[in-house]
N, C-alpha and C positions, 0 to 999 in steps of 0.2 A: 478567270471567267471572262467571257467575251463581253465587251461593253454593249449596252442597249443603245438603240437609235431613237432618242426622244424626238418627237415632233417630225413630221414628214415634209416640212417646208423645203423647197429646193435650195441647194447650196451652190448657187450659180453666180453669186456676186464676185466681182473682181477682187483680188486680194488687196486689202488696204495696208499700206506700209505701217509697221508696228512702231509705236512710240516706246520709250523706255517703260518698263514694267508691263509692256504689252497692254496698256490701258488705252483703249481706242475711243476717240471722240466720235460723235455722230457726223454723218456726211455734211460738209460745209462748216463744221465747227471743230477744227483740229485741236487736239490737246497740246499744251506746251510740253516739251520734253523735260524729264527730270534731268537736272544738271549732273554731269559726271562727278562722282564723289571724290574729288581731289581734296587734300587736306584743307586748302583755303576755302573751298565751297562748303565742306562739312562744318568748318568753324563759323562760316557766315550764317548758314541755315540754323545751326544749333544756337548761335548767338541771338538770332532773331526770335527763336522760340523762347529762350531764356528771358528775353525782354518782356514777352507776353506773360510768361509765368510770374515774373515779378509784379505784374499788375493784377494777378489773381488767377489761380488755377494751376495745378501741377503739369509740367511738361512730360511727355513720354516719347519713346521712340519705338518704331516698328522696324524689324529687320527681316527682309525676305531672303530666305536661304536658297531659293532657286525655284524655277517653275515646274520641276518634275512633280507629277501628281498621278496617283493611281485611280482617280475619278475623272469623269468627263462631264463636269457640270455645264449645263447649257448656258449659264449666265456668267461664266468665268473664262478668262483667256488661258489660264495655265494648263488645263487639261487638253485644250485644243492645241496648244503649242507642243505638249508632250506627244500627242497623237501625230503631229506633223513632223516630229523629230527635231524640233527647233529649240526645245527647252534646254537650258544649261544650268549647272549648279554655280553658286557663288563660292569661290575658294574660301576655305576656313580662315585663312590669314586675313582676308578682306573683312569677313564678318567680325573677327576679333578686333581688328582696328576700329571698326564702327562702334563696337561695344565700348572700347577704351575711350574713344573720342566723346561718346555720350556721357560716360561716367565722369570724365574729366570736366564736363560742363554741368555737373550736378544733377543729371537726369537719373531717376531711380525707378522709373516705370518702364517696362519692356514687354513687347509682344513679338513672338517669333512666328513668322508667316511662311507660307509656301506660295505656289504649289501646295504640296503637303509637307510641312516641315519635318515630321517625324521620320520620313524616308530619305531625307538628305544626309549625306555623309557628315556634314558639319553640325548636325543637330546636337548630339550629346556633348561634343567638345565645346560648342558655343554656349550651351546651357550651363556647363560646368564653369566656364570662364565668367559668365554673367553673375553667377553666385559669388565667385571670388572677388568680383569688382564691387559687390555690395548692392546690386539691384534688389530692391526690397519687394517689388510687386511685378512678378513675371507671369505672363499669360502665354500658353501654348495654344495657338489657333489651329485646330486640327479637324480633319474630316472624320475622325474617330475610328478609322479602320484598324488601328493598332491598340486601341484602348481595351480590347478584350484579351490581350496578351499579358498575362500576369507577370511574366519575367520582364517584359519591357516596361510595364507600369511601375514595377518595383525598382527597376534600374533608374528610372526618372525620379521617383520619389526619394530614392537614397541620396540624391543631390541636394534636395531642399524642398521647400513648400511652394507649390505653383497652382495657378488656376488653369483648368482645362476648358477651353472654349470649343464646344463641339458644334460642328456644322450639321444641322438637321434640316433637310429640304422637303419635308412633308411629314405629316403625322401618321401616315400609313406606309406600309412596306411598298405598295405599288407606286405611290406618288413619289416617295423619296428615291427609290431605285431608278425610276425613269428620269427624274431631274438630275441625278448625278451620273447617269449612264453606266451603272454597274449593279448587276444582280447580287443580292446578298448583303449589300452595304448597310441596309437598315437593321437587319438582324445583328450584324456585328456591333452597331452602335448600341442597341438595346442591351446586348451582353456587356459591352464596355461600360455603360452607365451603371450596371449592377456591380461590376468589379470596382469602379472608381468609388462608388458609394461604400462598398465594403472596406475599401482602403482609406476612407475618410478624406477623400480628395475634394477640393473645391471645384465645382462644375458650373459653367454657364452654357447657354445654348444660343446659337445664331442661326437665323433663317433668312434666306433671300426669297421674297414673296413672288414666286412664279405662279402662273395660272394653275399648275398642278398642285402646288402647296396650298393655294387659296381654298381649294375645295375641301381640304382636310383640316382647316383651322379649328373647326368645332371639336376635333379629337385631340388637339394639342394639350389642353390642360390635363386631361387624363393621362397622356403620355409622360408629361414632365413631373407632375406633382407626385410626391412619394418616391422619386428616384434621386433625390439629393440635388436637384438643379436649383441654383440660387437666383438665377437671372435669365431672362429671355430678351434677346434683341431681334426684332423683325425688321429687316432692311428692304427697301424697294429696289427693284432691279435697276442697275445703273448701266446704261448702254456704253458708257466710257470704259467700263471694266469687262465687257462681255466678250471681247475678242473679235474675230472677223465674222460678223453675222449680217445676213441680209435683212432688209426691212420686214420681210415676211416672217423670218425667224424671230426677230425681236417682238413683233406684234403678237406672235403666237405665245411667247413666254411671258409677256408683260400684261397683267390685268389692268383694266382701267382703274383710276384712283377711286371712282365712284363705287365700283364693285369691291375694291379692296376695303373701302370704308364700311360697306355693309357687312362683309364677312368678319372684319375685325370687331365691329360693334357686337355682333353675336358672340364671338369668342370672348370678348371682354366681360360680357354679362356672365358667362359661365365661369371664367377665371375669378372674377371678383366675388362671385357667390361661394366659391370653394376656398379661395386664398386671397382675400382683399388686400393684403399687404405685399403680395408678390411683386418683385422688381421686374417691370416690363418697360422696354424702350422701343418706340416705333421710329425708325430713322428714315429721313427723306420723304415721309408721307406729308403731302400738302395739308395744312391745318383744315382747309375747307372740306376735306374728305371725311373728317371725324373731329369736329371742333370740341366736343365734350371731353375728348381724350388729350387735349392740348398739353397737360403736364407730363404726358408720357411721350410726346413727339419731340424728336431731336433733329436739328439741322446743323451739322457741325459738331464740335466737341472740344475737349481740352487740346491745347496746342500740341500737335503731333508731327514729328519728323519721321519720314519713311525712307529707309535705305532699300533701294529697289534692286531686283535681279534683272540684268539686261540679257540680251540674246547672244552677246559675245563674251560672256563670263566676266564682264566688268560690272561695276556697281554704280548706281545713281543715288541721288539724294534729293528730296523735295518736301515741301510743306503739304501734308496729306489733304487737309480740308480746302486749302486754296486750289489744289489740283481738282478736287471733286467739284468745286463750284464752277469750274470752266464748262461743265457739261449741263448746267442748269440755268434757267432764267425765269424771271417773273413776266407775266403777260399784262397788257393794259387792263384787263379785267380784274387784276389783283388789287388795283388802286382802291383805297378806302377800307381794306380788310383790317380788322383789329390786330391780326397777327402778321401784318406786312413786314414789320421790322425783323421778325425772327424766323421768317420762312425764306427758303432759297428757291422756291418756285418748282418748276417741272423740267425734266430733261428736254433738250432741244428737239430730239426725235419725237418725243411724246407730244410736244407742242405742235410740231408739224403735222402729226397725224390727227390730233383731236382739236387743236386750236382753242377758240374761246370757250368751247363746251367743256374743256378739261378743268377749268377753275371758276371760282366765283368769290366775291368778297364776303367775308363773314362779319355780321354786325354784332355789336355788343349785346343788344337785346336778345338775339338768337342764342348767344353763348349762355347768357343768364338763364334763359328758359331751359336749355339743355343741361346745364350744370348749376343748379341754384346755390351750391356751396361756394361758388366764386373761384374755385381752384383753377379752372380752365383759364379764367381771365388773368390769373397771376403771371402767366407767361406772355401776355400781350404787351406790346410796346405802345399802345394807343393811350393818349392822355385821358380820354373819356373812361377807358378801362381803369386807369389809376384812380380816377374820381369815384368810380363805382366801388372799387376796393375800399377806399376811405369811408364811403357811405356805409358799406357793409360792416366795417369796424365800428362805426358809430351805433348802428342798430344793435350790434352785439353788446356794446357797453350799456345801452339803454336797457336791454334785457337783463343784464346783471343787476342794474339799479332797481328795476322793477321786482326782480326776485327777492332782493334783500328787503324790499318793502312788503313782502308777503303776497305779491300778485301772482296769479297763475299765468304761465307763459307756454305757448305752443307754437311750433314752427310748421309751416307748410311750404316747402321749398324755400324761397328767399323771403317769404312773407311771414311775419310773426304776429301772433294775436296775444295781446296783453289784457287779461280780464281783471278789471278793477271793480270796486264795489258799485260804482256808478254806471258801469257798462263796459263794453269791450272796445279796445283801440287796436287798430291794425297799422303796422309799420312795415316799410320795405325800402330797400335801396332803390334809387331811381336810376334809370339808364340814360336819362338825358343829361348832357354835360351841364354843370353849373347848378343842378337841382339835386341836393344830396339825399333827402329822405322824403318819401311820400307818407302821408298819414290820413286816416279817416276813422270816424266813430262808426262802429258797426250798428249800434242801437241808439241812434241820436234821440229817439223819443224819450229815453230814460235820462237824458242829460238836459238840465235846464241851462239857460245862458250862462249863469254864474259858474256852474260846474264845468261847462265846456271851456270857458275862459281860463278856469283854474288848471284844467288838464293841459290846455295849450301852453299856458305859462310854464307849467312843470316840464313839458316836453321841450320847450324852447331853452329852458335853463339847463337841462341835461345835454342838449345838443351843443349849447355854448360851452359847457364844461368839457365835453368831449373834444370839441375843436381845440380848446387850450391844451388838453392832455395829449 
């Protein structure tokens, strides 16, 4: 089928020299090249990753089998390289050597990438060798076009147990097919999901949030739930990975983070109503766009080494998240945000287009108001947030003591009402640093001075006990 032509922005920009992996930086911010995957360099990068792993968190490797792809996604370099006739496969021997080097360094988590990995000649032999080497957690990151082929799926499943990570770029046929530049792609995925579910295969979904996908987020829960999908990752468009695009093309495909936050908030309400425990990750979304969803936002991840496909059939190797960080920065307006330590900022190109209007500092009081459970603050690196978390823990313990004493307890957001015989006491974690708990008597006219002193003394004793505990 002939590829669709998404977005009509003029393609008149001068060709930018391609870095390894064809991951392009924004103008004025060139990306570092992935180093050639010589044995010495592979050992160095894997060794550095192993050192990180020893300090906590499993290392993993990604191996790109080649840029050949049967889609033409607007946000990805591989389809563009294929259309230009510049995509090359990575020879099977090089892939196997990368697998063996990773296994020798104790790595047991693997993701096979493309282009589209399932159409590369090295796919099945590489998968078979990975199983032989003892990789215990293997993910196939695919556009899903072959998942409706029962013979193919059965051939893969016969080799072992894998996770299929399906790339869905819109919750409707129109949005997905335009984003990937191929008619019929969405229907093949829907058929593939049904087959994978029937074969009891593990399935996760990945989406790159383009403007076309944004408009369909409300339909995403209905598409995924009931089809055996165990996880959804929604990633923001990364200009560094988009190939040779003009500013007009990038602006056309990249929603503002404010618009993304609004659409994601609505989708989350629907998803949480239907499946509150569903595993959702929002990657590279600035926290200020959706602060109440902070526990689901990711900037970076487990230490990951990527073996890249170059344009001359050679192979590169690099630290995945260190590379991605080269295309992002924090702005002066980010100072003072409670999520500053855990946020990587915005892409250089996005900052150039939108400047200070693109970000804002998030306050602790704002997060508490948006998410009274305190879970959002659990990912903040701010000291005041840590103090609020401790205060919330004290309030929780006070509630337990009150309930054991027969008091009636009710929550309203972060505020708790404790009904005693003498009257009602309200407690809440304070957002001001150094002030742990706020308290007030709701019906002070029912409390004489002696009773009030007794209640205050009881409260102070419990707080003191919880401080020791």
